C-alpha positions as CSV (number, residue, x, y, z in Angstrom):
1,M,-20.7,-41.1,43.8
2,C,-17.1,-42.0,45.1
3,D,-18.0,-45.3,45.5
4,I,-19.2,-45.8,41.4
5,I,-15.8,-43.6,40.5
6,D,-13.5,-46.2,43.1
7,A,-15.1,-49.3,41.7
8,K,-14.7,-48.2,37.9
9,Q,-12.2,-49.6,35.6
10,L,-10.5,-48.4,32.6
11,N,-10.6,-50.2,29.2
12,F,-7.4,-51.1,28.4
13,D,-6.2,-54.7,27.4
14,Q,-2.9,-56.6,28.1
15,N,-1.8,-55.8,24.8
16,N,-2.0,-52.1,25.0
17,L,-0.5,-53.0,28.7
18,I,2.8,-54.3,26.6
19,L,2.9,-51.2,24.3
20,L,2.9,-48.7,27.4
21,N,5.5,-51.0,29.0
22,C,8.0,-50.8,25.9
23,L,6.9,-46.9,25.5
24,L,8.5,-46.3,29.0
25,A,11.6,-48.3,28.1
26,F,12.0,-46.2,24.8
27,L,11.5,-43.0,27.3
28,M,13.7,-43.9,29.7
29,F,16.7,-45.4,26.9
30,G,16.2,-42.2,25.6
31,I,17.0,-39.9,28.9
32,A,19.7,-42.7,29.1
33,L,21.2,-41.3,25.7
34,D,22.5,-37.9,27.4
35,L,24.1,-39.6,30.3
36,K,27.8,-40.1,31.3
37,V,29.6,-41.2,34.3
38,E,30.6,-37.8,34.7
39,H,26.6,-36.7,35.7
40,F,27.3,-39.2,38.8
41,K,30.0,-37.7,39.5
42,R,28.4,-34.1,40.4
43,L,26.7,-35.8,43.1
44,I,29.8,-35.9,45.1
45,Q,30.9,-32.9,43.4
46,Y,28.0,-30.8,44.4
47,P,26.7,-32.8,47.1
48,R,24.3,-29.6,48.4
49,K,22.5,-29.3,44.9
50,A,22.5,-33.3,44.9
51,I,20.7,-33.2,48.2
52,A,18.5,-30.4,47.6
53,G,17.0,-32.0,44.3
54,I,16.5,-35.5,45.8
55,L,14.8,-34.3,48.6
56,S,12.9,-32.2,46.9
57,Q,11.6,-35.4,44.8
58,Y,11.6,-37.7,47.1
59,V,11.0,-36.1,51.0
60,L,9.0,-32.6,50.3
61,L,6.5,-34.0,47.2
62,P,5.0,-36.5,48.7
63,F,4.6,-34.7,51.9
64,L,3.0,-31.7,50.2
65,T,0.8,-34.6,48.4
66,Y,-0.3,-35.8,51.5
67,L,-1.4,-32.5,52.0
68,I,-3.3,-31.3,49.2
69,V,-5.2,-35.3,49.8
70,I,-6.1,-34.2,53.9
71,I,-7.3,-31.0,52.8
72,L,-9.4,-31.5,50.1
73,Q,-10.0,-35.3,50.6
74,P,-10.7,-36.6,47.0
75,C,-12.5,-40.3,46.4
76,P,-9.8,-43.0,47.3
77,S,-9.1,-43.9,44.0
78,I,-7.9,-40.5,43.1
79,A,-6.4,-39.9,46.3
80,L,-4.4,-42.9,45.6
81,G,-3.8,-41.7,42.1
82,I,-2.5,-38.6,43.3
83,F,-0.1,-40.0,46.1
84,L,1.1,-42.6,42.9
85,L,2.3,-39.3,40.9
86,G,3.8,-37.8,43.7
87,A,6.2,-40.6,44.4
88,C,6.9,-41.3,40.5
89,P,10.2,-39.9,39.9
90,G,11.4,-37.2,37.5
91,G,10.0,-37.4,34.2
92,N,11.9,-37.0,30.6
93,M,10.7,-33.8,29.7
94,S,12.3,-31.6,32.4
95,N,15.3,-32.2,30.8
96,F,14.7,-30.2,27.6
97,L,12.4,-28.1,29.8
98,S,15.6,-27.3,31.9
99,S,17.6,-26.5,28.9
100,L,14.6,-24.2,27.6
101,A,14.6,-22.4,30.8
102,K,18.2,-21.3,30.6
103,G,18.3,-23.6,33.9
104,N,21.4,-26.1,35.0
105,V,20.9,-28.4,32.6
106,A,23.6,-30.8,33.7
107,L,22.2,-30.9,37.2
108,S,18.7,-31.5,35.8
109,V,20.2,-34.9,33.9
110,T,22.0,-36.1,37.0
111,L,18.8,-35.7,39.4
112,T,16.3,-37.1,36.2
113,A,18.6,-40.4,35.9
114,T,19.6,-40.2,40.4
115,S,15.5,-40.3,40.9
116,T,14.9,-42.8,38.2
117,L,17.6,-45.1,39.6
118,L,16.2,-44.5,43.2
119,A,12.7,-45.0,42.1
120,P,12.7,-48.8,42.4
121,I,12.9,-48.4,46.2
122,M,11.4,-44.9,47.2
123,T,8.5,-45.1,44.6
124,P,7.2,-47.8,46.5
125,L,8.1,-46.9,49.9
126,N,6.3,-43.5,49.7
127,F,3.1,-45.0,47.9
128,A,2.8,-47.3,51.0
129,F,3.8,-45.0,53.0
130,Y,1.5,-42.2,52.7
131,G,-1.6,-44.4,51.0
132,G,-1.2,-46.5,54.0
133,L,-1.3,-43.4,56.4
134,Y,-4.6,-41.8,54.6
135,P,-7.6,-44.2,55.8
136,P,-10.0,-44.3,53.2
137,T,-6.5,-44.8,51.0
138,A,-5.5,-47.3,53.3
139,E,-9.0,-49.3,53.1
140,L,-8.9,-49.4,49.5
141,M,-5.2,-51.1,49.4
142,Q,-6.0,-53.7,51.7
143,E,-8.7,-54.6,49.2
144,I,-6.1,-54.7,46.5
145,S,-3.4,-56.6,47.3
146,V,0.1,-55.6,46.0
147,E,3.5,-57.5,45.6
148,P,6.1,-55.2,47.3
149,M,9.1,-57.7,45.3
150,E,7.0,-57.7,42.4
151,L,6.6,-53.8,42.0
152,F,10.5,-53.8,42.6
153,T,11.3,-55.9,40.1
154,T,8.4,-54.5,37.9
155,I,10.2,-50.7,38.2
156,V,13.8,-52.4,37.4
157,V,13.3,-53.8,34.3
158,I,11.2,-50.7,32.8
159,L,13.2,-48.4,34.4
160,G,16.7,-49.3,35.3
161,V,17.6,-52.1,32.0
162,P,17.0,-49.4,29.6
163,L,19.1,-46.4,31.1
164,I,22.0,-48.4,31.7
165,I,21.8,-49.3,27.7
166,G,21.4,-46.3,27.0
167,M,25.0,-45.4,28.9
168,L,26.5,-48.0,27.3
169,V,25.4,-47.3,24.0
170,N,26.5,-43.5,25.0
171,H,29.7,-44.6,26.0
172,F,30.5,-47.1,23.3
173,M,28.9,-45.8,20.3
174,P,29.4,-41.9,21.1
175,K,29.0,-40.5,17.3
176,F,26.4,-43.3,16.6
177,T,24.2,-41.5,20.2
178,A,24.7,-37.9,18.8
179,L,22.9,-39.1,16.0
180,I,19.8,-40.9,17.4
181,R,19.3,-38.9,20.8
182,R,17.5,-35.9,19.4
183,P,15.4,-38.0,16.9
184,V,14.6,-40.8,19.8
185,Q,13.4,-38.2,22.4
186,I,11.5,-36.4,20.5
187,V,9.7,-39.2,19.0
188,S,8.8,-41.1,21.9
189,V,7.3,-38.1,23.7
190,I,5.5,-37.5,20.7
191,I,4.5,-41.4,21.0
192,F,3.5,-41.2,25.0
193,L,1.0,-37.7,24.1
194,C,-0.7,-39.7,21.0
195,F,-0.7,-42.9,23.5
196,I,-2.6,-40.9,26.1
197,V,-4.9,-38.9,23.9
198,F,-5.9,-42.7,22.5
199,A,-6.8,-43.8,26.0
200,F,-8.3,-41.1,27.0
201,L,-10.6,-41.4,23.6
202,K,-11.2,-45.3,24.3
203,N,-12.6,-44.4,27.8
204,Y,-14.1,-40.4,27.0
205,D,-17.5,-40.9,29.1
206,L,-15.6,-41.9,32.6
207,F,-12.5,-38.9,31.6
208,M,-15.7,-36.6,31.1
209,E,-17.3,-38.1,34.5
210,I,-14.0,-37.7,36.7
211,I,-12.0,-34.6,35.0
212,G,-14.3,-32.1,37.0
213,M,-13.2,-33.5,40.3
214,I,-9.5,-33.8,39.4
215,F,-8.8,-30.8,37.7
216,L,-8.1,-28.3,40.7
217,L,-6.2,-31.1,42.4
218,V,-4.0,-32.2,39.9
219,L,-3.4,-27.9,39.3
220,L,-2.3,-28.0,43.3
221,H,-0.5,-31.0,43.3
222,N,1.6,-29.3,40.0
223,G,1.6,-26.0,41.2
224,L,3.0,-27.0,44.5
225,A,5.5,-29.2,43.3
226,M,6.9,-26.6,41.1
227,L,6.9,-24.0,43.9
228,G,8.4,-26.0,46.5
229,G,11.0,-27.3,43.9
230,Y,12.2,-23.7,43.9
231,G,11.7,-22.9,47.6
232,L,13.8,-25.7,48.3
233,G,16.3,-24.6,46.0
234,A,15.9,-21.1,47.8
235,L,16.4,-22.8,51.5
236,F,19.8,-24.1,49.9
237,K,21.2,-21.1,48.5
238,L,21.4,-22.6,45.0
239,D,21.6,-20.0,42.3
240,F,18.6,-18.9,40.0
241,A,19.7,-21.6,37.1
242,D,19.4,-24.8,39.8
243,K,16.4,-23.4,41.6
244,K,14.8,-23.3,38.0
245,C,16.0,-26.6,37.6
246,L,14.5,-28.1,40.7
247,S,11.1,-26.0,40.0
248,I,11.2,-28.3,37.0
249,E,12.4,-31.9,38.3
250,T,10.0,-31.4,41.0
251,G,7.0,-30.3,39.1
252,I,7.7,-33.0,36.1
253,H,6.9,-36.4,37.1
254,N,7.2,-39.9,35.2
255,A,3.3,-40.2,34.1
256,A,3.8,-43.5,32.0
257,L,6.0,-45.4,35.1
258,G,2.4,-44.4,36.8
259,L,0.0,-45.8,34.3
260,I,2.2,-48.4,34.2
261,I,1.6,-49.4,37.7
262,I,-2.0,-48.8,38.0
263,F,-2.9,-50.9,35.0
264,S,-0.2,-53.8,36.4
265,F,-0.7,-53.8,39.6
266,F,-4.7,-51.9,40.3
267,K,-6.2,-53.3,37.0
268,G,-6.8,-49.7,35.7
269,L,-9.0,-48.1,38.5
270,G,-10.3,-45.5,37.1
271,G,-9.6,-42.7,38.9
272,M,-5.8,-43.8,39.6
273,A,-5.8,-44.1,36.2
274,V,-7.4,-40.7,35.3
275,V,-5.3,-38.9,37.5
276,A,-2.2,-40.5,36.1
277,G,-3.3,-39.7,32.4
278,W,-4.1,-36.5,32.8
279,W,-1.0,-35.1,35.5
280,G,0.8,-36.5,32.2
281,I,-0.5,-33.8,29.8
282,W,-0.8,-31.2,32.4
283,D,2.6,-31.5,34.0
284,L,4.0,-30.3,30.2
285,V,1.3,-27.9,29.7
286,T,2.8,-25.6,32.8
287,G,6.1,-26.7,32.5
288,F,6.1,-25.1,29.0
289,I,4.0,-22.5,30.3
290,I,7.0,-21.5,33.2
291,A,10.2,-22.5,30.8
292,T,8.9,-20.2,28.2
293,Y,8.6,-17.4,30.8
294,W,11.9,-17.9,32.4
295,S,13.4,-18.5,28.6
296,R,12.1,-15.0,27.9
297,M,13.2,-13.6,31.3
298,A,16.9,-14.6,30.0
299,A,16.8,-13.1,26.5
300,K,15.3,-9.9,27.7
301,K,18.6,-9.7,30.6
302,T,20.9,-10.5,27.8
303,L,19.4,-7.8,25.0
304,Q,19.5,-5.7,28.5
305,A,23.2,-6.3,29.1
C-alpha cells in the first residue's frame, strides 16, 4: 500500500504553482503590515520569551515530530510531509488567534516574523536532518535530489522579500497600512483556504485514499505541538498570556510554504501534499477551538472580577 501511495502525485500544473507562490507572498505581505522595528527590539528586551518561542518552533516541535514518526511509522511520503510541516515557520493566522485567545499579541507577531526570517536556514536544516535520520524517508530523499541552495533561495524570495516590503509600507505609509491591513489579512486567508479546497476537489480520490492514514497522525502532531509550546512556556516560567501565545505559535504552521516546497522540489508527491493540505485546514480548526475556549475563559474572569 505504501509503495502505491509513495508513487502517486497530485494533479497540479505550473500555473497553479505560480498562483500558490503569489498567494504565499501576499500572505506574508499581510503579516508584515503588523510589523514594526519595535517588535524586533523585544527580542533583546525579553530574551527569555524570544528564546522559548524559537526553541519551541525549531527545536522542540521537529524533535516531537520525529518521535511521532518513529512510533506510528507512516508511509515514507507521509512521514516526509509531516517532517516538512514540523520544520516550517509559524503561520499567518497565529497572530489573529493569539488576539482572540487574549494571549500576548506583540510576542506572537514578533515570533511569527522571527521564525519566518529564520526559515531559509532552519526549515531546510531540520527537514534534511530528521528526514535523513529516519531510514524510510532517507531512502526516499536520496531518490529525489533537492538542491539546498535552490531551496534556500525559494524560501527567501517567497517569505523574506514580501515581509520586507510589508514592513517598509507599514513604516513609510502608516495611514495607508491602517486602511488595508485587516482586509488584506482576511482576504489572503480566505483565498488560501479556497485554494486548498480546490486542490482537494481536483484530487478527491487520492485524498479519500490517504485521509484515513493521516488523520490520526496530523491530530497527534498538531495536538503535541500546542501542548509542547504551552509546556515549554511553563518551563521558562512565562505568564499565562505568553504560554497561550507559544502554544498557538507552535501549533499554527505555514502550510502554504510546505505546499510550495512539495510542488517545487518533490513534484507534488501525493503523501506529502495531502499531509500539508490537511495540516493547513486542521491547525486552523484546533486553533480556533482553543483560542475561543481561552477567550471565553478570559471573559468569565472579567465578569467575576
